[in-house]
C-alpha positions as a Markdown table, in Angstrom:
| # | Residue | x | y | z |
|---|---|---|---|---|
| 1 | Met | -17.4 | -27.3 | 36.6 |
| 2 | Thr | -15.5 | -24.8 | 34.4 |
| 3 | Trp | -11.6 | -24.8 | 33.5 |
| 4 | Trp | -12.3 | -21.3 | 35.4 |
| 5 | Glu | -13.9 | -22.3 | 37.9 |
| 6 | Thr | -11.7 | -25.4 | 39.1 |
| 7 | Val | -8.5 | -22.7 | 38.6 |
| 8 | Gln | -10.5 | -20.4 | 41.5 |
| 9 | Leu | -11.0 | -23.2 | 43.3 |
| 10 | Arg | -7.4 | -24.7 | 43.2 |
| 11 | Arg | -5.9 | -20.9 | 44.3 |
| 12 | Val | -8.6 | -20.2 | 47.2 |
| 13 | Thr | -5.9 | -18.6 | 49.0 |
| 14 | Glu | -4.1 | -16.8 | 46.6 |
| 15 | Thr | -4.3 | -13.3 | 44.6 |
| 16 | Leu | -4.1 | -14.7 | 41.1 |
| 17 | Thr | -1.7 | -12.4 | 39.2 |
| 18 | Trp | -2.0 | -11.4 | 35.3 |
| 19 | Ser | 1.5 | -13.8 | 34.9 |
| 20 | Asp | -0.5 | -16.5 | 36.8 |
| 21 | Phe | -3.7 | -16.0 | 34.5 |
| 22 | Lys | -1.6 | -16.5 | 31.7 |
| 23 | Thr | 0.2 | -19.3 | 32.5 |
| 24 | Glu | -2.5 | -21.6 | 33.9 |
| 25 | Phe | -4.6 | -20.3 | 30.4 |
| 26 | Glu | -1.9 | -20.8 | 28.5 |
| 27 | Asn | -1.0 | -24.4 | 29.9 |
| 28 | Gln | -5.0 | -25.4 | 30.0 |
| 29 | Phe | -5.2 | -24.1 | 26.4 |
| 30 | Tyr | -1.6 | -24.4 | 24.3 |
| 31 | Ser | 0.3 | -27.6 | 24.8 |
| 32 | Arg | 3.5 | -27.5 | 25.2 |
| 33 | Tyr | 4.4 | -28.9 | 21.9 |
| 34 | His | 2.5 | -25.9 | 20.5 |
| 35 | Arg | 3.8 | -23.4 | 22.2 |
| 36 | Lys | 7.4 | -24.7 | 20.9 |
| 37 | Val | 6.3 | -25.0 | 17.4 |
| 38 | Lys | 5.1 | -21.3 | 17.4 |
| 39 | Glu | 8.4 | -20.3 | 19.4 |
| 40 | Gln | 9.9 | -21.5 | 16.5 |
| 41 | Glu | 8.0 | -19.6 | 13.9 |
| 42 | Phe | 8.6 | -16.7 | 15.7 |
| 43 | Leu | 12.6 | -17.6 | 15.3 |
| 44 | Ala | 12.7 | -18.7 | 12.3 |
| 45 | Leu | 9.9 | -15.1 | 11.1 |
| 46 | Arg | 10.6 | -13.6 | 7.8 |
| 47 | Gln | 8.5 | -10.4 | 6.2 |
| 48 | Gly | 9.5 | -12.7 | 2.9 |
| 49 | Asp | 6.1 | -11.9 | -0.2 |
| 50 | Val | 3.8 | -10.3 | 2.2 |
| 51 | Ser | 2.7 | -6.7 | 3.6 |
| 52 | Val | 4.5 | -4.9 | 5.9 |
| 53 | Leu | 1.5 | -4.8 | 8.4 |
| 54 | Glu | 1.5 | -8.3 | 7.8 |
| 55 | Tyr | 4.5 | -8.7 | 8.9 |
| 56 | Glu | 4.1 | -7.2 | 11.7 |
| 57 | Arg | 0.6 | -8.6 | 12.6 |
| 58 | Arg | 2.1 | -12.1 | 12.3 |
| 59 | Phe | 5.2 | -10.8 | 14.2 |
| 60 | His | 3.2 | -9.9 | 17.4 |
| 61 | Asp | 1.1 | -12.7 | 17.4 |
| 62 | Leu | 4.0 | -15.7 | 17.5 |
| 63 | Ser | 6.4 | -13.0 | 20.2 |
| 64 | Leu | 3.2 | -13.8 | 22.1 |
| 65 | Phe | 4.7 | -17.4 | 22.3 |
| 66 | Ala | 8.6 | -16.0 | 22.3 |
| 67 | Pro | 8.9 | -13.1 | 24.7 |
| 68 | His | 12.5 | -14.5 | 26.4 |
| 69 | Tyr | 13.6 | -13.4 | 22.9 |
| 70 | Val | 12.4 | -10.4 | 23.5 |
| 71 | Pro | 12.1 | -9.1 | 26.7 |
| 72 | Ile | 12.8 | -4.9 | 26.1 |
| 73 | Lys | 11.0 | -2.9 | 22.9 |
| 74 | Glu | 14.6 | -2.7 | 22.0 |
| 75 | His | 15.2 | -6.3 | 21.0 |
| 76 | Ile | 11.5 | -6.4 | 19.7 |
| 77 | Ile | 12.4 | -3.4 | 17.5 |
| 78 | Glu | 15.1 | -5.4 | 16.1 |
| 79 | Lys | 14.1 | -8.7 | 15.7 |
| 80 | Leu | 11.0 | -6.9 | 13.6 |
| 81 | Arg | 13.5 | -5.0 | 11.7 |
| 82 | Asp | 15.8 | -7.5 | 11.1 |
| 83 | Gly | 12.9 | -9.7 | 9.4 |
| 84 | Leu | 11.9 | -7.6 | 6.9 |
| 85 | Arg | 13.2 | -7.8 | 3.5 |
| 86 | Gln | 16.3 | -7.0 | 2.4 |
| 87 | Asp | 15.7 | -3.9 | 0.8 |
| 88 | Leu | 14.0 | -2.9 | 3.2 |
| 89 | Arg | 16.1 | -4.2 | 5.9 |
| 90 | Gln | 19.2 | -2.1 | 3.9 |
| 91 | Gly | 17.0 | 0.7 | 3.7 |
| 92 | Leu | 16.6 | 0.8 | 7.7 |
| 93 | Ile | 19.3 | -0.8 | 9.6 |
| 94 | Ala | 21.6 | 3.0 | 10.0 |
| 95 | Leu | 18.8 | 4.0 | 11.3 |
| 96 | Arg | 17.5 | 4.4 | 15.5 |
| 97 | Phe | 13.5 | 4.1 | 15.5 |
| 98 | Lys | 12.2 | 4.7 | 19.4 |
| 99 | Ser | 9.1 | 2.7 | 18.5 |
| 100 | Val | 7.3 | -0.8 | 16.6 |
| 101 | Arg | 5.0 | 2.1 | 15.1 |
| 102 | Glu | 7.7 | 4.5 | 14.3 |
| 103 | Leu | 9.7 | 1.9 | 12.2 |
| 104 | Ile | 6.5 | 0.3 | 10.7 |
| 105 | Glu | 5.5 | 3.5 | 9.2 |
| 106 | Ala | 9.7 | 3.9 | 7.9 |
| 107 | Ala | 9.0 | 0.3 | 6.7 |
| 108 | Gln | 5.8 | 1.4 | 4.2 |
| 109 | Ala | 7.2 | 4.6 | 3.0 |
| 110 | Leu | 10.7 | 3.0 | 2.1 |
| 111 | Lys | 8.5 | 0.9 | 0.6 |
| 112 | Ala | 6.1 | 3.0 | -1.3 |
| 113 | Cys | 9.5 | 5.0 | -2.6 |
| 114 | Ile | 11.4 | 1.7 | -4.0 |
| 115 | Gly | 7.7 | 0.0 | -5.4 |
């Protein structure tokens, strides 16, 4: 019997929501320790020497382990901006962005200007 079949049997009288499925999946395939390590990686994440796009990808991947730290779009944008390299962050700090895409495009443009 597969893991999914076991979940279905255990919840035969319930409607399984997306949130329920994610919880079941994470509990099955990610240990509590692994999730905590990834959460800590997210909290410590900085751009460093990687490209803006690579930083964004890593940010997105790790944010899945720490959704309570970035519950709304504005928090995501702020956390992502705050982890950019200092030269980029300083150039973007006073600007307001409506989306992650806007922030990333502005960071890439600024990077191109300052080299």
